[in-house]
ZAKEMAR-512903 format. One record per residue (C-alpha): x, y, z; residue number from 0; chain. Coordinates in steps of 0.25 Angstrom, whole numbers. Last residue first. Layout:
BEGIN
+-------+-------+-------+-----+-------+
:    xx :    yy :    zz :   n : chain :
+-------+-------+-------+-----+-------+
:     X :     Y :     Z : NUM :     A :
...
+-------+-------+-------+-----+-------+
This chain:
BEGIN
+-------+-------+-------+-----+-------+
:    xx :    yy :    zz :   n : chain :
+-------+-------+-------+-----+-------+
:   238 :   563 :   694 : 198 :     A :
:   252 :   559 :   697 : 197 :     A :
:   252 :   545 :   691 : 196 :     A :
:   265 :   547 :   685 : 195 :     A :
:   258 :   545 :   673 : 194 :     A :
:   247 :   555 :   676 : 193 :     A :
:   257 :   565 :   679 : 192 :     A :
:   265 :   563 :   667 : 191 :     A :
:   252 :   565 :   659 : 190 :     A :
:   250 :   578 :   666 : 189 :     A :
:   263 :   582 :   659 : 188 :     A :
:   259 :   577 :   644 : 187 :     A :
:   247 :   583 :   646 : 186 :     A :
:   253 :   598 :   648 : 185 :     A :
:   261 :   596 :   637 : 184 :     A :
:   249 :   592 :   629 : 183 :     A :
:   242 :   605 :   632 : 182 :     A :
:   252 :   612 :   628 : 181 :     A :
:   267 :   612 :   624 : 180 :     A :
:   274 :   624 :   629 : 179 :     A :
:   261 :   632 :   633 : 178 :     A :
:   256 :   620 :   640 : 177 :     A :
:   271 :   617 :   648 : 176 :     A :
:   272 :   629 :   652 : 175 :     A :
:   258 :   629 :   659 : 174 :     A :
:   261 :   617 :   666 : 173 :     A :
:   273 :   621 :   670 : 172 :     A :
:   268 :   633 :   676 : 171 :     A :
:   257 :   627 :   683 : 170 :     A :
:   267 :   615 :   689 : 169 :     A :
:   269 :   601 :   685 : 168 :     A :
:   266 :   592 :   696 : 167 :     A :
:   258 :   600 :   705 : 166 :     A :
:   250 :   607 :   693 : 165 :     A :
:   248 :   594 :   687 : 164 :     A :
:   244 :   588 :   703 : 163 :     A :
:   232 :   599 :   706 : 162 :     A :
:   227 :   598 :   691 : 161 :     A :
:   224 :   583 :   691 : 160 :     A :
:   221 :   576 :   705 : 159 :     A :
:   217 :   588 :   712 : 158 :     A :
:   212 :   598 :   703 : 157 :     A :
:   205 :   588 :   693 : 156 :     A :
:   199 :   579 :   708 : 155 :     A :
:   189 :   594 :   707 : 154 :     A :
:   184 :   589 :   694 : 153 :     A :
:   181 :   599 :   684 : 152 :     A :
:   195 :   596 :   677 : 151 :     A :
:   192 :   581 :   677 : 150 :     A :
:   203 :   571 :   677 : 149 :     A :
:   206 :   559 :   669 : 148 :     A :
:   220 :   563 :   664 : 147 :     A :
:   213 :   566 :   649 : 146 :     A :
:   202 :   572 :   655 : 145 :     A :
:   211 :   581 :   663 : 144 :     A :
:   218 :   588 :   654 : 143 :     A :
:   212 :   601 :   649 : 142 :     A :
:   209 :   605 :   664 : 141 :     A :
:   225 :   605 :   665 : 140 :     A :
:   227 :   617 :   655 : 139 :     A :
:   216 :   626 :   660 : 138 :     A :
:   223 :   624 :   674 : 137 :     A :
:   235 :   625 :   669 : 136 :     A :
:   233 :   639 :   664 : 135 :     A :
:   227 :   643 :   678 : 134 :     A :
:   239 :   638 :   684 : 133 :     A :
:   250 :   643 :   674 : 132 :     A :
:   242 :   657 :   676 : 131 :     A :
:   246 :   657 :   691 : 130 :     A :
:   262 :   652 :   689 : 129 :     A :
:   264 :   662 :   680 : 128 :     A :
:   262 :   675 :   688 : 127 :     A :
:   262 :   667 :   700 : 126 :     A :
:   277 :   665 :   696 : 125 :     A :
:   280 :   679 :   705 : 124 :     A :
:   283 :   670 :   717 : 123 :     A :
:   297 :   672 :   714 : 122 :     A :
:   296 :   687 :   713 : 121 :     A :
:   291 :   685 :   727 : 120 :     A :
:   300 :   677 :   733 : 119 :     A :
:   311 :   687 :   727 : 118 :     A :
:   307 :   698 :   733 : 117 :     A :
:   306 :   692 :   747 : 116 :     A :
:   321 :   686 :   745 : 115 :     A :
:   326 :   700 :   743 : 114 :     A :
:   322 :   705 :   757 : 113 :     A :
:   313 :   716 :   759 : 112 :     A :
:   311 :   725 :   771 : 111 :     A :
:   301 :   734 :   764 : 110 :     A :
:   304 :   750 :   761 : 109 :     A :
:   297 :   761 :   766 : 108 :     A :
:   308 :   769 :   773 : 107 :     A :
:   304 :   765 :   786 : 106 :     A :
:   302 :   752 :   780 : 105 :     A :
:   316 :   749 :   776 : 104 :     A :
:   323 :   753 :   789 : 103 :     A :
:   337 :   755 :   786 : 102 :     A :
:   348 :   751 :   796 : 101 :     A :
:   349 :   734 :   794 : 100 :     A :
:   335 :   732 :   793 :  99 :     A :
:   335 :   725 :   781 :  98 :     A :
:   346 :   717 :   786 :  97 :     A :
:   340 :   704 :   787 :  96 :     A :
:   325 :   707 :   788 :  95 :     A :
:   318 :   720 :   789 :  94 :     A :
:   306 :   713 :   794 :  93 :     A :
:   293 :   716 :   783 :  92 :     A :
:   282 :   726 :   788 :  91 :     A :
:   270 :   728 :   797 :  90 :     A :
:   267 :   741 :   800 :  89 :     A :
:   267 :   747 :   814 :  88 :     A :
:   272 :   759 :   809 :  87 :     A :
:   286 :   754 :   815 :  86 :     A :
:   285 :   745 :   807 :  85 :     A :
:   280 :   732 :   814 :  84 :     A :
:   287 :   718 :   809 :  83 :     A :
:   284 :   708 :   798 :  82 :     A :
:   289 :   693 :   800 :  81 :     A :
:   295 :   692 :   812 :  80 :     A :
:   288 :   683 :   821 :  79 :     A :
:   283 :   694 :   831 :  78 :     A :
:   279 :   701 :   820 :  77 :     A :
:   272 :   690 :   811 :  76 :     A :
:   262 :   687 :   825 :  75 :     A :
:   259 :   673 :   821 :  74 :     A :
:   246 :   667 :   817 :  73 :     A :
:   250 :   660 :   804 :  72 :     A :
:   239 :   667 :   797 :  71 :     A :
:   241 :   678 :   802 :  70 :     A :
:   256 :   678 :   800 :  69 :     A :
:   253 :   676 :   786 :  68 :     A :
:   246 :   687 :   784 :  67 :     A :
:   255 :   696 :   792 :  66 :     A :
:   266 :   693 :   783 :  65 :     A :
:   258 :   693 :   771 :  64 :     A :
:   255 :   708 :   776 :  63 :     A :
:   269 :   711 :   780 :  62 :     A :
:   272 :   711 :   766 :  61 :     A :
:   282 :   704 :   757 :  60 :     A :
:   280 :   709 :   742 :  59 :     A :
:   270 :   699 :   735 :  58 :     A :
:   267 :   684 :   733 :  57 :     A :
:   280 :   677 :   738 :  56 :     A :
:   284 :   689 :   747 :  55 :     A :
:   277 :   680 :   760 :  54 :     A :
:   289 :   670 :   758 :  53 :     A :
:   300 :   679 :   759 :  52 :     A :
:   292 :   685 :   770 :  51 :     A :
:   291 :   671 :   777 :  50 :     A :
:   306 :   669 :   775 :  49 :     A :
:   311 :   681 :   778 :  48 :     A :
:   304 :   681 :   791 :  47 :     A :
:   310 :   667 :   795 :  46 :     A :
:   300 :   655 :   796 :  45 :     A :
:   290 :   653 :   809 :  44 :     A :
:   282 :   643 :   804 :  43 :     A :
:   271 :   650 :   806 :  42 :     A :
:   277 :   660 :   799 :  41 :     A :
:   279 :   653 :   786 :  40 :     A :
:   264 :   646 :   787 :  39 :     A :
:   258 :   660 :   787 :  38 :     A :
:   267 :   664 :   775 :  37 :     A :
:   262 :   652 :   768 :  36 :     A :
:   249 :   654 :   771 :  35 :     A :
:   249 :   670 :   766 :  34 :     A :
:   254 :   665 :   755 :  33 :     A :
:   243 :   655 :   752 :  32 :     A :
:   232 :   665 :   756 :  31 :     A :
:   237 :   673 :   744 :  30 :     A :
:   243 :   688 :   746 :  29 :     A :
:   237 :   701 :   749 :  28 :     A :
:   248 :   712 :   751 :  27 :     A :
:   240 :   723 :   743 :  26 :     A :
:   243 :   737 :   745 :  25 :     A :
:   238 :   753 :   744 :  24 :     A :
:   240 :   759 :   758 :  23 :     A :
:   235 :   753 :   771 :  22 :     A :
:   249 :   748 :   775 :  21 :     A :
:   251 :   743 :   762 :  20 :     A :
:   239 :   733 :   762 :  19 :     A :
:   229 :   742 :   757 :  18 :     A :
:   221 :   736 :   747 :  17 :     A :
:   224 :   721 :   746 :  16 :     A :
:   219 :   718 :   760 :  15 :     A :
:   230 :   712 :   765 :  14 :     A :
:   238 :   698 :   768 :  13 :     A :
:   229 :   688 :   762 :  12 :     A :
:   224 :   683 :   747 :  11 :     A :
:   213 :   673 :   747 :  10 :     A :
:   215 :   661 :   737 :   9 :     A :
:   203 :   658 :   730 :   8 :     A :
:   198 :   644 :   729 :   7 :     A :
:   196 :   637 :   715 :   6 :     A :
:   204 :   624 :   718 :   5 :     A :
:   197 :   621 :   731 :   4 :     A :
:   181 :   620 :   720 :   3 :     A :
:   175 :   613 :   733 :   2 :     A :
:   164 :   603 :   728 :   1 :     A :
:   150 :   606 :   732 :   0 :     A :
+-------+-------+-------+-----+-------+
């Protein structure tokens, strides 16, 4: 039986989803692609500020995301300076730069946060539009393949048509085109790919 690789569900890592706030209610799970990215950065020995900023993309930065990445990278995250162990033995974000100047924020119930952690989290929030755009485009693009020589029920459709179209135009751009110009607007863009032999 042919494997339907385009329907594989991404696994979440970084917590159990229920008691991830040191045993209290909390959910620090995030998609596997995110943990793999953090692991790669750690394996390359990138600066803690950079790694923690990247780890902030999906949610507020947590030591659980850093720990999951470190497990995958097969490193000791504390020894490498990503989180640290506080006085109670809990993993915490490092007080980088001047955050440890005179005040222990963790002891006061606060998190050591740099502005770039939060800005990157906000920049990654496009998923509220990009996610629906992809699912909308899946429906729109399935209406076009016959005139471009593809069958949407064939596995080759994804590799030779859908994926290249989304790669060249992005899901957001195609959805905006569709909302402004309808299916013919999308068709004209896809024709450009065909005319340039990209599909």
